[in-house]
N, C-alpha and C positions, 0 to 999 in steps of 0.2 A: 504494500500500500504506500503510495507516495505521500509525503507530508501534507500537501494541500487537501487530499482526500481525508486524511486522518484528522485534520483540524477544521474540516469544512463547517461543522456545526458549532464550533466553539467561538465565543466572543472574546478573542484575544489576538494580538498581533504576533502570531507564532513565528513569522519570518525573522523577526528581531532575535528571537532566542535560537534560531537555527543557523545564524551567521557563523561561519568558521571562526571569526575573530571576536565572538561575543565577549564583552567585558562587563561583568555584573556590576562592578563599581561605577563604571561610566554610565551604564544603563540607569542605575539608581540615581545618580546625579542628574541625568537628563529628565527623569520622572519628577524629581523634586523641583528642578528649574521650570518644567512645564506647568506645574501647579502653583507656582509662586512667582511674584513679580520682584524684580531687583529692588524696588523701592519699599517693599514690605518691611515693617519693623519686626515682625515675628514670622518665622518660617513655619508653614503648615506642613507637618510631616504625616499627619493622619491620612490625608487624601492619597499621597503617593504610596503610603504603606498599605492602604486598602486596595489600591490597584495591583500592587505586587502580590499581595495575599490572594486576590481574586485570580490572577494569572496562575499562580502556583496551584491553587485549588483546581482550576480547569485542567492544567497539565496533569495533575495527579489523577483526575477523573479519566482523562484520555489514556493515560498509561494503564490504569485499571481496566478500562474497556478493552484495550489491546491485549492485555494479559488474559482476560476472560475469553476473548475471541480466538486467540492463537496460543493458548497455553501448551497444547500438545507439540506444536512446532517449536515453541521456545524451549521446552524441555528437551526435545530432540537435538536442537542446536547446542544446548548446554552439554548433553551427553557426548556429542561429536567433538566439541571443544575439549572436553576432559580426555577423550581418547587421543586426540591430536597432541595434547600436552604430554601424555604418557609416552606416545611414540617419539616425540621430540626429545624427551628426557633419555630414552633408550638410545637414540641416535647420538646424542651428545656424549653419552658414556662410551659408545663404540668408537666415536671419533677420538675421544681422549685416550682410549686404549691404543688405538692405531698410532696416535702421535707419540705416545710413550715408546711403543715398539720401534718406531722410526728413529727416535732419539737414541735408543739402545743400538740400533743398527749403525747409525752414524758414529757413535762412540767406539764401536768395534772396527772402525775404518771402512764401513760400508761393505764389509764382507759377510756373507751368509754364514751361519753357524753350521 
């Protein structure tokens, strides 16, 4: 499912959160600046906080919906990832053994035993 389909029914600007360089601090600052004027004597943090909380709640609902809809696939991917990690670990061990054997070979002058 593409992100626009996933977020189609949500009332939030999901594209902001999906940007590769998303910076939470910069976003929070932008939300505060958007809801306050430079000349304000007091800074209203309740409004931007409400917006961020709303966005987080919507994202949480969407993640929950995706988990409900695709739990079998997600579990299958997790199992495959775990198997891949185990295979990679075995390969790393084999490569390390081969490297040690090659070092021993070189220490003996490159001659076979």
